[in-house]
N, C-alpha and C positions, 0 to 999 in steps of 0.2 A: 615716312616716307622715303626720306632721303638718309637715314640713319643718322651719325652723326655730321652729315656735311647740308647746309641748306643752300638755298638760294644764292644766299651772299657768297657761299664759299666755292662755287662753281669757277672753274678758271674759263676765259671766254676765249682765248686764244690758243689754248693747249689741246691738240687733238690726239684722243686716245681712248681707247673702250670705255673707261668711266665717263668721259664725257658724253660719248653716245648715249650710255645708258640715262645718263642724269636728261639730257633733252628729251629721249623718248618716255622718260616720266614725266616731265613738263608737258608734254604734247596731249598725253592722256588726260593728265590734270585739268589742262585748258580745255580739252573736249570735254570733260565732264562739267565745267563752268559753263560750257555753249547751251548743253542741256537743260543746267539748272537755270539759266538766263529765261528759258520758255515759262518755267514756273514762276519764277520771280515776276515776270510780265504781266502773266494771268492775276498773281495775287495784287500786284500793283491796282490792276484795273477795278478787282471785286472789292478792296479796300477802298479805294476812292469812290467807287459807287455805293460800299455799304456805309459810310459815315452819314452821307445825306438822309439815305432812308432808314437811318438806325430806329426812328422811332416807330416803325412798324415792325412787326414781326418778321417779315423776310429779311430785312436789311438787317436786323438784331441778330438774327442767326448767320447772317453771312459772316458779320464781324466776329461771331463766336469760333467759327470755322478758320478764316483769313488770319486774324491778328496772331494767333498762337502758330499757325503755320508760318507766317512770316518771321518770328522769331526763332522759330526750329530750322529754319532755312538760313537764318544768320548766323546761329552757332554753326552749322554745317560749313559754311564760307569761312569762318572765323577759324575754324579748326584746322580745316584745309591752309588756309595761310599761315598759320603758328606752325604747322609741321613744315611747310615749305620754307620758311625763313629760318626754323629752329629757335624758335622763342616762346616763352609763355603765354597763354592767352586768357584773361581773365575772363570770368563769367560774370556777365552783368547783372545787376541787382533791379529786378522790377518792381515796381509797387505792388502792394498786394491788396486786394479787395477787402474791406473789413467785414462788409456783409455777407451771410451765408444764406443757402436755401434757396427760393425764389427771388429774393429781392438781389443776389448776388448775378443773376442772370440781366438785371437791367442797370447794377450798379458797376459791373465790370467795364461797359463802355468809358463812363464817365472816369475811372480811375485810369483806364488806356489814354482817353483824351489829355490826361493831365501829366502820364507819364513821358518823359524826353528819350526815354529808351525806345519805346513804341514810335516814336518819331523817326528816330534813327533807324529802324527795322525798314520802316517805309522808305525811308531816303535811301537805303541802303539797295531796296527791291529796283529803286529807280534806276540807280547806279550799274547795277547787275545786267541788267537789260539794255543799257544804254552804252556807257563810256566801258566799262568791264565788258560788255560782250562784244565791243569793237575788239578790244586788247586780245580777248579769246581767239575770237575770229583769225585776227592777224596772225596768232600763234600757230592754230590750226591749219591756215592756210600757207604757211611759208614753206613746208614741203611741198606744197602743190605746185608751186612756181619752176622747182626741177624737174617734178614728174611731167608738169605741163610741156617743158622746151624739149624734153626726152621724147615725148609724144609725137611732138611735132617734127621733130627731126626724124623720126622713123616715118611719119605719115609722108612728108613732104621729101624724103630721101635727101634732106640737105643738112650739110656739115654746120652750116651758119645758125642754125637752132641751137647748136650745142654751145655756141660761145658765152652765153650768157650764164651758163649753168654753174661755172666757178663763183660768178656774182651772188648765183641764188644760194649756192651751199654756205657760202661766207653770212649772208645776211641772215639766213636759216640758223647757223651756228651762234652769232654772235647776239641777236636779238630775242631768240626764243628766251634765255635765262632774263635777259634784261627787261621784256616786257612782263614776262611772268611774276617777276620782283616788284614791280611798278603795282601791278594787279594786287599783289599780295598786301604791301606796304598800304596802299590805297584803302582797302579793306579793313585793316588793324587800325588804321588813323581813323576811319571813320566812326570807330566804335572805342575812342578815346584809349588805344594801344599805339599810339605814334611815340616817336623818341623822346618828345618833350614831356608827353604824358607820363610814360614809362619813369623819366628821370624825376620829376616830382612825387611819384609814389614811392621811388626810390630815398629821395632826400627824406621824405615822411617816415617810411620804415626804419632808416639810420637814424632817424631822431628820436623814434619810440625805443628802438634798440638801446641808443644811448643812455637815455632815461633809465631803461630797465637794468641797463650794466652798472649806472651809477647806485641805484637803489640795490641791486645784488651785492656791488662791492661795499655797500653802507651796511648792509646787515650782516656779511662775512665777517666785516671788522668787530662789529657788536658780538657778533657769536663768539670770534677768537678771544674779545675782553673777557667775556662771561666766562668762558672756558677757563681762561688763565686766572681770573679772580676766585672761580670757584674751585679751581683743581690746584694748579703748581702754587700759585700765590698763598693759598690759605696753608698748603704743605710746608712750603718754606719759612713763613711766618712761625708755625708751630714748629720747625725745626731749629730757627733763630730761638725761641723760647725753653725749649729743650737743653740746648747747648749753655745757655743763659744759667738754669738751675744747675746743670751738670757743673759748673762752675764754680758755683758756691758750694756746693755738695762735695767737691773733689777731696777736701781735706778733711771734713767732718765725717763725711759717710761715704767712702770710695764705692760701696757695692751698689748704691742708689745711683750714684753719679754714673757708674759703668753701665746701669740700666737704661739710664735716661740717654748715655750717647749710643747703647745699641737702638733703642727707639728713633733716635735721631737719624742712625744708619738707615733705618727701614724707610723713614719719612724721604730720605734724599732718595733711595731708588722709587718711591711711589711718586715724588714728584718732577722725577727725570722721564718716567713713563706716561705722566700728564702732558710733560712738554713733548713728548713723540708722538702722542696722539693729536696734539695742536698741529704739528707740523705736516703728519699723514694726511690731515683734514684738508691743508692748504696745498700739499703737492705731494703725494705718495712717495717715498724712497724708492720704491720698487719701479718706478717710471723711470727716475733718474739711472737707477742700476741696470734695467733690462729693456727699457723702452716700453711702448704701448703694446706690442703683440706679445712681450713677455710678460707683463703687468696683467693683462687679459687671462694668459693661460694660468698663472699664480692665481688669479681671481677664481677662475673656474675650478681649480682643483681643492680649494677650500670647503666648496660648497656639499651640501650633504646628499647631493642627488646627481645623477651621472651628467655630466654637461660636455658635449664633445665641441671642438672650435677646429674652424679652419679660417687662418690668418694668413694672409699675402699682403705684406707691407714692404715695397721696394727702397723705400727711401724714408728718413726721419721726418719729423713734423714738428713746429714749433712748441714749446713746452706747454703754453697756455690751452692749445687746440688738442695736445693729448691729456692733458689733464682733465678738461670738458667732456670729450669722449670716455675716458676713463671712468668718470664717475658717471656717465649716463648707464655705459654697460653695467658697473656695480648697482645702479638702482634698481635696472631693469631686473638683473638675477637675484635680488633682495626682494622685489616683488615677488619672482616666481617661488622662492624658498617659503614666503610668508602668506601668498595668496592662492597661488595657481592650483595646489595640489596636483602637481604634475610628477611624471613617471621620469621624464629626461627633459634638459633641455639642451639647446645649442647655440654658438655664437659664430657669425661669419663677418669676418672684418678685413676689408680691402679698398683699393683704389678702383673706384667705376666711371668711366666719363668724365674725368677731371675733379671727381669728388671721393673725398673718404666717406666710405658707408659702411656702416655697423648694423648687422641682422641680429635680434635676440629673438630665439623663438622657444616655445615651450607646447607641451601636447596636454596641458592642463583644463580647467574646466571653462576659462574664458571670463568675459562679462570685464576686463580692465579698460579702464577709462584715463583720460588726462583730467587733471581736475579734482575738485571735491577733497581737497585736501592731500591729494596723490604726490608723493615724491618728484614724478615724472612731470609734473608743471614747472617745479622750480628748475628740473633738468632742461626744459625745453625753452625757459627764458634765459637760461645760461647760454644754450646755443646760440641763441639769437645774437647775441653779440659776435658770433664769429660768421655771421649769415647762414648759420646751421639751423636744421628743421630735425623735429622729430614727430614720427606719426606712426599710430598705432592701429593694428588690426586685431580685432578679439572679440567674435561673436560668441554669444551665449552657447557653451558646449565646447569652446576650442576651436583649433590652437590659436595662440596667442602670437603675434608677429608686432618685434616693436624695431622698426626702422629709425636710425641715426644718420644724417649726412653733414656733411661739414663740407665746404669748396675748399680745394687743396691750397689754391692761392693763398688761404690766408694763414 
C-alpha cells in the first residue's frame, strides 16, 4: 500500500507532496476500517448469540457462518495492518476438527470453543467496533474540522472562523499517521504479532538456524575428511610407496625405477586434482577471481542447454554469502539439466529491496519440490544461516522458478 515506506517511516513534520499522498491513503484505509467495523459489530452480536443457542440447529448454523467469517475478517485486518507497517504478518494456525462428514458439523463448535485463536477473533471483533472504531472515526473526521471551519466562515462571513484552521490542519497532519499506527500496532499485537512476540520467534528461529549451521558444518568437515582420506591421502600414500620402491630399484633395475617414478608423477598430478576438487567444494576459485556475478556466468556457460543471464550487482558481498548463493544457483541449474527436460533456462541476479535475490527458471516439465532427498533442501538449510530463504514454484507441466533471497545486511 505504501511501497517501501510504512507508517513508521512517514515524517510527521515534513510538508510535501509525498506526505499529502500518505495521509490520503491513511484516510482511505481508516474509512475502510469504519465500514468493516459494522461487519465486526454484527459478527460479534451473532457469535455471542450463537454460542448459547448452539444446542439447537439455528444456533449451530449461525456459528458455522459467523466463526469462519470472523476469522476471515481478522485476516483482512491483519493484512491491512501489515501493509501499513511494512512488516510480515504470520498466519495463525487454527485447531482442526478431527471428525468428518455430519459428525464434523456438531464437532466443529466444540473444537472452536477450545481454540484460543477463535477467542482472539471474537475479541478483535469487539475491539474493531469499539476502540478501533473510535480511532478510525477520529482519523476520518480530522479533515472535517478544517472543512467545518471553512463552511462556517463562508456562512457567517466571519474571518474569526478561519483562525482555528491552522490548528485543524496541524492536528490532521500529525495525528493521522500516529493514530493509524496505534490502530495497526494494536491489531497485530492482539494476534501475537507484537514486538516481544516477534523477538521471541526471532530468537527461536536463530537458535534453530544456529543448530542447523553447526550440523551442516560438522557434516561438511566429515565430507572433507572423507574426500581427503579416499582421494588425495590414498594417492599420496601410493606415491610414497612408489618412490620407496624406485629408490630400492634405482641401482639394480633402472628401467623399473623409471617406470615407478613416472607412475609417481602421475599420482602427484591426480592427488593435486583431488585437492583442488576439495578446495572448489569449499570456496570455488572462480568466486575469488571473478566475484559472484562472473562465477554464475561461468557456471551458465558450462551447461549443455542455453542459459540466459541478467546480473546487476553494484557491490561486493561477504565471501560466505557469495558461496552460499553460488552453490544455490549451481544446485538449481544442475537440477534443470538432470530432471527438467528443458529447452532453455535463465538466471536473474541482483539487489531488490535490501535483499540479494537470485531467480533460476526453466521451461521444463515442472514438478520440482524441496525435500525428498533433493539437494535444494540442503541449500535451503545453508541459506537459513544467513537469514536467507529458498522458494520454488514448479507446477506440473512447468515452468519452474527457484527464488533465493538473502538479506544484504548479512
